[in-house]
C-alpha positions as CSV (number, residue, x, y, z in Angstrom):
1,M,-0.1,0.0,0.1
2,F,2.9,2.3,0.9
3,M,4.5,1.6,-2.5
4,K,1.4,2.3,-4.3
5,S,1.0,5.7,-2.6
6,L,4.5,6.5,-3.3
7,I,4.2,5.9,-7.0
8,Y,0.9,7.8,-6.9
9,K,2.5,10.9,-5.4
10,I,5.7,10.6,-7.5
11,A,3.4,10.5,-10.8
12,S,1.3,13.5,-9.3
13,I,4.5,15.5,-8.8
14,I,5.8,14.7,-12.4
15,V,2.3,15.7,-13.8
16,I,2.4,18.9,-12.1
17,L,5.9,19.9,-12.7
18,S,5.3,19.0,-16.5
19,T,2.2,21.2,-16.6
20,A,4.1,24.1,-14.8
21,A,6.8,23.9,-17.3
22,L,4.2,24.0,-20.2
23,I,2.5,26.9,-18.7
24,G,5.8,28.9,-18.3
25,C,6.7,28.3,-21.7
26,S,3.3,29.7,-23.0
27,G,4.1,33.2,-22.2
28,K,6.7,33.0,-25.3
29,N,5.2,33.3,-28.8
30,A,5.1,29.5,-29.8
31,D,4.3,30.7,-33.2
32,S,7.4,32.9,-33.6
33,L,9.4,32.6,-36.7
34,S,12.2,34.6,-35.2
35,G,15.6,33.4,-36.5
36,K,13.9,30.9,-38.6
37,P,14.4,30.4,-42.5
38,Y,12.2,32.5,-44.6
39,D,8.7,31.1,-44.7
40,E,7.2,31.6,-48.1
41,E,3.6,31.3,-46.7
42,R,3.9,33.9,-43.9
43,D,6.7,36.2,-44.5
44,P,5.9,37.9,-47.7
45,A,3.4,40.1,-46.0
46,V,3.0,43.5,-44.2
47,I,1.2,43.9,-40.9
48,I,-0.9,47.2,-40.4
49,D,-2.9,47.6,-37.3
50,G,-2.2,44.0,-36.0
51,K,-3.7,42.4,-39.2
52,S,-1.5,40.7,-42.0
53,F,-1.5,41.5,-45.8
54,S,0.1,39.1,-48.0
55,V,1.2,39.7,-51.5
56,K,-1.1,37.5,-53.7
57,G,-3.9,38.8,-51.5
58,D,-7.0,40.9,-51.9
59,I,-6.1,44.4,-52.7
60,D,-9.7,45.7,-51.4
61,E,-9.1,44.6,-47.7
62,L,-5.5,46.1,-47.6
63,L,-6.8,49.4,-49.4
64,A,-9.4,49.7,-46.5
65,A,-7.0,49.2,-43.8
66,V,-4.1,51.9,-45.0
67,P,-5.0,55.3,-43.3
68,G,-5.3,58.3,-45.5
69,S,-5.8,58.8,-49.4
70,Y,-3.7,57.6,-52.2
71,E,-2.4,58.6,-55.6
72,Y,-3.6,56.0,-58.3
73,S,-2.1,55.2,-61.6
74,E,-2.3,52.4,-64.1
75,A,-0.5,51.0,-66.9
76,L,-1.1,48.1,-69.5
77,S,0.1,45.0,-68.1
78,C,3.1,43.4,-69.5
79,M,2.4,39.7,-67.9
80,T,-1.4,39.6,-68.3
81,A,-4.5,40.9,-70.0
82,G,-5.7,44.0,-68.1
83,Y,-3.9,46.9,-66.2
84,D,-1.1,46.9,-63.4
85,K,-2.2,49.4,-60.7
86,T,-0.4,51.4,-58.4
87,Y,-1.8,52.8,-55.1
88,D,0.7,55.3,-53.5
89,Y,0.1,56.4,-50.1
90,G,3.6,58.2,-49.7
91,F,4.8,55.9,-46.8
92,I,3.4,52.8,-48.5
93,V,3.2,51.9,-52.2
94,I,1.1,49.0,-53.2
95,E,1.2,47.6,-56.7
96,T,-1.2,45.0,-58.4
97,V,-1.4,42.8,-61.4
98,P,-4.6,41.6,-63.0
99,S,-5.8,38.1,-61.9
100,G,-9.1,37.3,-63.5
101,E,-11.8,39.3,-62.2
102,K,-9.8,40.7,-59.3
103,D,-6.5,42.6,-58.9
104,R,-3.7,40.6,-57.0
105,I,-1.1,42.5,-54.9
106,S,2.5,42.0,-56.3
107,R,4.5,44.4,-54.5
108,I,4.3,46.5,-51.2
109,S,6.9,49.0,-50.6
110,V,7.0,50.7,-47.1
111,T,9.2,53.8,-46.3
112,G,7.6,55.2,-43.4
113,E,5.8,54.3,-39.9
114,G,2.5,52.3,-39.8
115,A,3.7,48.8,-41.2
116,E,6.1,46.0,-40.4
117,T,6.7,42.5,-41.4
118,P,5.2,39.2,-39.8
119,R,8.7,39.4,-37.9
120,G,8.6,42.9,-36.5
121,I,10.9,44.6,-38.7
122,K,10.0,48.1,-39.9
123,V,11.5,51.4,-40.9
124,G,14.1,52.2,-38.4
125,S,15.0,48.5,-37.5
126,T,18.6,47.7,-37.5
127,R,20.6,45.0,-39.7
128,S,20.9,43.2,-36.2
129,D,17.3,43.2,-35.7
130,I,16.8,41.6,-39.4
131,V,19.6,39.1,-38.8
132,N,18.0,38.2,-35.2
133,A,14.4,37.8,-36.8
134,Y,15.4,36.1,-40.2
135,G,18.8,34.5,-39.6
136,E,21.9,34.5,-41.7
137,N,20.4,33.1,-44.9
138,G,19.7,36.2,-46.7
139,F,21.9,37.7,-49.6
140,I,22.9,41.3,-50.7
141,E,21.4,42.6,-53.8
142,N,22.3,46.1,-54.7
143,S,21.9,48.0,-51.3
144,S,19.3,45.5,-49.9
145,L,19.5,42.5,-47.7
146,V,17.1,40.0,-49.5
147,F,15.5,36.9,-48.1
148,S,13.7,34.2,-49.9
149,K,12.6,30.5,-49.7
150,K,15.7,29.4,-51.7
151,G,17.9,32.0,-50.3
152,D,19.3,32.1,-54.2
153,K,20.1,35.5,-55.8
154,N,19.2,33.8,-59.2
155,D,16.0,32.5,-58.4
156,I,13.3,34.7,-60.0
157,S,10.2,32.7,-59.4
158,G,9.6,32.8,-55.5
159,T,8.5,35.6,-53.1
160,K,11.1,37.8,-51.5
161,I,11.5,40.5,-49.0
162,Y,14.1,43.3,-49.5
163,F,15.4,45.4,-46.6
164,R,16.9,48.6,-48.1
165,L,19.7,49.7,-45.6
166,E,21.7,52.8,-45.0
167,D,24.1,52.8,-42.4
168,D,22.7,49.2,-41.3
169,I,19.2,51.0,-40.6
170,V,16.1,49.9,-42.6
171,T,15.0,52.7,-44.6
172,E,12.5,50.8,-46.7
173,F,11.2,47.1,-47.0
174,I,9.6,45.6,-50.0
175,V,7.5,42.5,-50.0
176,F,7.4,41.2,-53.6
177,D,5.9,38.3,-55.6
178,P,7.0,37.8,-59.3
179,G,3.7,36.0,-60.0
180,F,5.3,33.0,-62.0
């Protein structure tokens, strides 16, 4: 009887300690991508007021979320039938390409406050912040630190995020989908 009681108590203590350890870990963002390789499903996006907007996404939702008015321009698309469109808010520029009945977001460029990447990088972040968030698997293209799924400068088919740097400070970030 004593042995059963002892085993029960030990098992109870193990369960309690395991539960406490799990609860203690729940304060961290279990869904965090920090330091992990570029994730083509979640990284090619911008966050505005806590909501994520992906390239390839719905332009109407993004236009409704960005504060202020925009300058609009369009040009005949060189990729598909229809018009490529640009919505310039000053601090954020959104470009679309025709995709059937809707327009698909192909590029989002951020040069001011009000938007960040899913990993928390925004204009004013440092090169160190980028490396901590995305790891070391980026490459340099012109004056930008670039991340993509393959991490290959010659890969033109996948989504990418570009961080334009001046003195190791982000002055612009661009989320891009070539649409291939």
